[in-house]
N, C-alpha and C positions, 0 to 999 in steps of 0.2 A: 488637169489634164494635160497643160502643154509641159509640165514636168516630168510625165510618163513618157514623152517622145523623146527618141534618140535620133539622131541623123548618123547612117551607115552607109559602107559602100557595098551593094550587092551585085552578083553576076545578073546581066540582062534576062536570062531566062527566069531568074526568080520573079523579077518585075513582072514578067508576062503572067506567070503562074498566080501570081498576086491579083493582077487585074482581072483575070479571069474568074477569081472566085468573088471579086466585089461586082462582076456583072453577073454571074449567077445570082449570087443574093439578091441584087436589084431585080432581076427578071422574076425571080419566084415571088418576092414582096408586091410586084407591081400587080401581078396577077391574083397573089391572094387577096388584097386589099383594094383591086379594081381603081389603082392608080396610073397616070398616064407618065408621071415624072416622079423620081424617088432621089433623094441625095443621099448619098452612103457614104461614111467618112472615109478618107485614104489611109486609116489606119486599121480598118476593119478586117482587111484581109491578113495582114500581120498576127493582129490579137486573135483571128482562126487558127492561125497556123500555130502559133504559140501556144493556145489553149490544146489543140490536138496532141503535140507533142507531150503535155503534160498528162495526156489521158482523160480532159474534160469533154463531154457529150454536148454539153450547152452552153450557148452564151446568152446573158439577158438582155433584151434590149427593148427599148418603146419607140414606136413610130408617131412621129408628131404631125398630124397633118396641117398642113399650112393652108391649104384650098380643097376644094371639093376632089379635084384630080392630083393632088400634090402632096408630098411629105417628106419628111426627114428623119431618117433613121437614127437613134442615140442609143449609145450602149451604155448599159448601167455597169457601175461598179468599176 
C-alpha cells in the first residue's frame, strides 16, 4: 500500500473537501454498524475522488471490528 501513496501539494480547499468526505463516510458507517469510533484511512477521500473521476460508482471495503463499538475501515484493492 505504501507504494501507492504519493505526496503532493494541493490547495487548502481541496484538503477541506477531502476531510468532509472522510467525515461523511465515518458518520454513515458508525450509524450503519452501530459503532462509536471508526478509523478511516487518510487516503480514502482521495481514492473516492479518483474513482468518481474515472466513472466508478463503488469502492470495495471491509470493516474490521476491533471491539464491540470500534472498527477500522480497510480498502480492498
